[in-house]
C-alpha positions in Angstrom: 133.4 58.4 22.3 134.1 62.0 24.0 131.2 62.6 26.0 128.8 65.6 24.9 128.0 68.2 27.3 124.6 69.4 28.5 124.9 72.2 26.2 125.5 70.7 23.3 122.8 68.7 23.8 120.6 71.7 24.2 121.8 72.6 21.2 120.6 69.2 19.4 117.3 69.4 20.6 117.4 73.3 19.0 119.1 72.8 15.8 117.9 69.3 14.8 114.9 68.4 16.0 111.5 69.5 15.0 109.8 73.1 15.0 108.0 72.1 17.5 110.6 71.5 20.2 113.1 74.3 18.3 109.5 76.1 19.5 110.6 75.1 23.3 114.1 75.3 23.3 114.5 79.3 24.2 116.5 80.3 21.5 118.3 84.0 21.4 115.9 87.0 19.7 118.2 88.1 16.5 117.2 91.0 14.5 118.3 92.2 11.1 119.0 95.7 11.5 119.2 97.2 7.7 121.0 100.4 7.0 121.4 100.8 3.4 122.8 104.7 4.2 125.8 103.0 6.0 125.6 99.6 3.2 125.0 97.4 6.0 123.2 94.8 7.1 123.6 94.1 11.5 122.7 91.0 12.8 122.0 91.7 16.3 121.7 88.6 18.8 120.0 89.5 22.5 120.7 93.0 21.4 124.6 92.4 20.7 126.2 92.3 17.6 126.8 89.1 16.1 128.2 90.4 12.3 127.3 92.8 9.9 126.9 92.6 5.9 128.7 95.4 4.3 129.3 96.2 1.1 131.8 99.6 1.0 132.8 100.6 -2.0 136.5 99.5 -1.1 136.8 96.2 -0.4 135.3 95.2 -3.3 133.0 92.7 -2.5 130.0 92.3 0.2 131.4 90.9 3.8 130.7 89.5 7.1 132.6 91.6 9.1 133.5 91.7 12.3 132.6 88.7 13.4 131.7 88.3 17.3 131.8 85.9 19.8 129.1 84.9 22.2 131.0 86.4 24.7 131.6 89.7 22.7 135.5 89.6 21.5 136.4 90.6 17.9 137.2 87.0 16.1 138.1 88.7 12.6 140.7 90.6 12.1 140.1 94.5 12.3 142.6 96.1 9.6 141.8 97.3 6.6 138.7 98.5 7.8 139.8 99.7 11.7 143.5 100.6 13.2 143.9 98.3 15.8 146.9 98.0 17.3 148.9 94.2 17.0 147.4 93.5 13.6 148.7 91.9 10.8 148.7 94.7 7.3 149.1 92.0 4.7 147.1 90.6 2.7 144.7 94.0 2.3 142.1 91.9 0.3 141.4 89.5 3.7 138.0 91.2 4.7 135.8 89.2 7.9 133.5 86.5 5.9 134.1 86.4 2.3 133.3 83.9 -0.8 135.2 84.6 -4.3 137.8 83.2 -6.6 141.1 83.6 -8.3 140.7 82.9 -11.6 137.1 83.5 -13.3 137.9 83.7 -17.2 141.5 84.8 -16.2 140.4 87.5 -13.9 141.3 87.0 -10.1 138.6 88.2 -7.8 140.1 87.0 -4.6 142.8 89.3 -4.9 141.3 93.1 -5.4 141.5 95.3 -3.1 141.7 99.3 -2.9 145.9 98.6 -2.5 145.8 97.3 -6.7 147.6 100.2 -8.9 145.7 101.6 -11.6 147.8 100.1 -13.9 147.0 96.3 -12.8 143.1 96.9 -12.4 142.4 95.1 -15.5 143.1 92.0 -14.2 141.5 91.8 -11.2 137.2 90.7 -10.8 134.5 92.8 -8.5 131.5 91.3 -7.0 128.9 94.0 -6.0 126.2 94.0 -3.9 123.4 94.5 -6.0 120.2 94.4 -3.5 118.6 93.3 -0.4 116.5 91.1 -1.4 115.0 89.8 2.3 116.1 90.2 5.6 113.8 88.3 7.9 114.8 88.6 12.2 112.8 85.9 14.7 113.7 84.2 17.1 116.8 81.8 17.2 117.1 82.4 13.5 117.1 85.1 10.8 117.5 84.9 7.2 118.9 87.7 5.1 119.1 86.7 1.5 121.0 89.1 -1.2 122.1 89.7 -5.2 125.3 90.5 -6.3 127.2 91.1 -9.8 130.3 89.4 -10.5 132.1 92.4 -13.0 135.0 92.3 -15.5 136.8 95.7 -15.4 134.6 96.8 -17.9 132.1 96.6 -16.1 130.3 93.2 -17.7 128.6 90.8 -15.5 129.8 87.7 -15.2 128.2 86.2 -13.0 124.8 86.5 -11.1 124.8 86.0 -7.4 122.1 85.1 -4.7 123.0 84.8 -1.2 121.1 82.9 1.8 122.2 83.5 4.9 120.7 81.5 7.7 121.7 82.9 10.8 121.0 80.9 14.1 121.6 81.4 17.8 121.8 79.7 21.4 123.4 80.4 24.7 127.4 80.1 24.1 127.2 79.1 19.9 125.9 80.8 16.6 125.9 79.3 12.8 126.4 80.7 9.7 124.9 78.9 7.3 125.6 80.3 3.4 124.4 79.4 0.2 125.4 81.1 -2.7 123.8 80.3 -6.1 125.7 81.9 -8.9 124.7 82.0 -12.6 126.7 82.5 -15.3 125.5 85.7 -18.1 127.9 85.4 -20.2 128.5 82.2 -23.0 131.2 80.3 -21.0 132.4 81.2 -17.2 135.8 79.4 -16.2 136.8 78.2 -12.9 140.4 77.4 -13.4 142.1 75.8 -11.0 143.4 78.0 -8.7 144.5 77.6 -4.7 143.2 81.6 -3.7 139.8 80.6 -3.0 137.0 80.3 -1.7 135.1 80.4 1.3 137.3 82.4 3.2 137.3 84.2 7.3 140.3 86.0 8.5 140.6 85.6 11.9 142.0 88.5 14.5 145.7 87.6 16.1 145.1 86.0 19.1 143.7 83.1 16.8 146.6 82.9 14.9 148.9 79.9 15.4 152.3 80.9 17.2 154.7 81.8 14.4 158.3 83.7 14.7 158.5 84.4 11.4 159.2 88.2 10.6 155.8 90.5 9.7 154.4 94.0 9.6 152.3 95.1 12.8 149.8 98.5 13.5 150.9 99.9 16.2 148.5 102.0 18.2 148.8 105.2 16.3 147.9 103.4 13.1 151.6 103.6 12.2 153.1 99.7 10.3 155.7 98.8 11.4 158.1 95.6 11.2 158.7 93.3 14.1 161.4 91.0 13.1 160.1 88.8 15.5 156.9 88.6 17.0 155.5 88.2 20.5 152.9 85.0 21.0 152.1 85.7 24.7 148.1 85.8 23.6 148.6 83.8 20.2 147.2 80.3 20.8 145.8 79.1 17.8 145.3 75.8 16.4 143.8 73.7 13.7 142.0 70.3 13.6 141.1 68.9 11.2 137.9 66.2 10.4 141.0 63.4 9.8 142.9 64.6 13.1 145.8 66.7 11.5 146.3 69.5 13.5 148.3 72.5 12.8 149.6 74.1 10.2 150.6 70.6 8.9 146.1 70.9 7.4 147.4 73.4 5.0 146.4 71.7 1.3 144.9 68.5 3.3 141.2 67.2 2.1 139.0 67.4 5.1 135.3 67.4 5.9 135.3 70.1 8.8 138.3 72.5 10.1 138.9 73.9 13.4 140.4 76.5 14.5 140.4 77.5 18.6 142.5 79.4 20.5 141.7 81.3 23.8 141.2 85.3 23.8 140.3 87.4 26.6 139.8 84.7 28.5 137.5 82.9 26.7 138.1 79.9 24.9 136.5 79.9 21.6 136.2 77.6 18.2 136.3 78.9 14.8 134.5 75.8 12.3 134.3 75.4 8.6 132.4 72.6 7.7 132.0 71.7 3.8 128.6 70.5 2.3 127.9 67.2 0.2 126.5 68.8 -2.5 129.8 70.8 -2.9 132.0 70.4 -6.0 135.2 69.1 -5.4 133.8 68.1 -1.6 135.6 67.0 0.3 137.5 70.0 0.7 141.1 70.8 0.1 141.7 73.8 2.8 143.5 77.0 2.7 144.8 77.5 5.9 147.7 79.3 7.1 149.0 79.6 10.4 148.8 83.6 10.3 144.7 83.5 10.2 143.7 83.2 6.8 141.6 80.1 7.8 139.7 79.0 3.8 137.9 76.1 2.2 139.1 76.0 -1.5 136.2 74.0 -2.7 137.4 74.1 -6.8 140.9 74.2 -6.2 143.4 71.7 -6.5 146.3 71.3 -8.6 148.4 72.8 -5.8 147.2 71.5 -3.3 148.1 68.0 -4.5 150.8 68.6 -6.1 149.5 68.5 -9.7 148.1 65.1 -9.1 144.2 66.3 -9.1 142.8 68.9 -11.5 139.7 70.4 -11.3 138.8 73.4 -13.6 135.0 73.7 -13.3 133.0 76.3 -15.5 129.5 77.4 -16.5 127.6 77.8 -19.9 125.8 80.4 -20.0 122.3 80.5 -17.7 123.7 77.3 -16.0 123.9 77.9 -12.5 125.9 76.0 -9.2 125.5 75.9 -5.6 127.7 76.2 -3.4 126.7 75.6 0.7 129.1 76.6 4.0 128.6 76.1 7.4 130.3 78.2 10.1 130.2 77.4 13.6 131.5 80.0 16.5 131.3 78.9 19.7 132.5 79.8 23.1 134.5 76.4 24.0 136.4 73.8 22.2 134.4 71.6 20.8 134.8 68.3 20.8 135.0 65.8 17.2 131.5 64.1 18.2 130.3 67.6 18.5 131.2 68.5 15.3 130.9 65.7 13.0 127.5 65.1 14.9 126.5 69.4 13.4 128.3 68.4 10.4 126.2 64.8 9.3 122.8 67.5 10.6 124.2 70.3 8.0 124.8 66.9 5.1 121.0 66.4 4.8 120.1 70.2 4.5 
């Protein structure tokens, strides 16, 4: 068994122990700053931005963006929100951290963005932020509760969403626990098996897996240029799953958790998504790509299993389903033992 380091033992004391132990652990202060004019809630850790819950009209769903490392490096792709030199410009719907799905009663919520031409918009659904129900700052932990509506192009409310975010911070580790409850508001809501889902993050170039495939990148003037051969000088990302699978081979495999590790501006970083045993389809299939899309697709099985499995989930009017995911952000390359401990603790919540 790999040896746990001192920092991680402190982490366990903080997040796994009782409230008494928690209060003795010197956690970092987390302040939630609500700004309804700018349509965002900033999550500040020790006075520095960790992430923001944003809901502008142009991205078709509420997201967390950007996401910062404990040492202040941007871990999410900046495009399409900000022009950053070296950013890929594919998939404009990949913004920050989000949750949605590619086939809900035949509507595509996943791929919706401003890039969709007007003649095609009737094929896409939109998630509208409705309200901030709670924003509670705290020492070591803060809670944000939001409500949103999943709507069809003709403005019919299909699903009501309540999402509870729990933000935790200590030393060089940050955690986001997301609990999302969806309630059907129409006779039946069908989540037809689809590879485009469900809890996802689009990462910065430095966290991608090295690739020589041609791509389109942003230059320093915000101009998109086609690049035939990518420069991988600072691109050091690698996936590793709970099953010991690494690299691009993780796509389409099942696992309880997935780690994406890399280095950015000299900082070693890990991003870990942990699935929860309460989720339908657990353990999830992973829609994790080398170009920076990192997603747990709890409801999609057919494509990933090459047709051997299929999950067509549905809700009748008034019925609800809850999805739970944990994202860990660390300034170190977390070991399997460390992640397994966090996954076991999360599975008991």
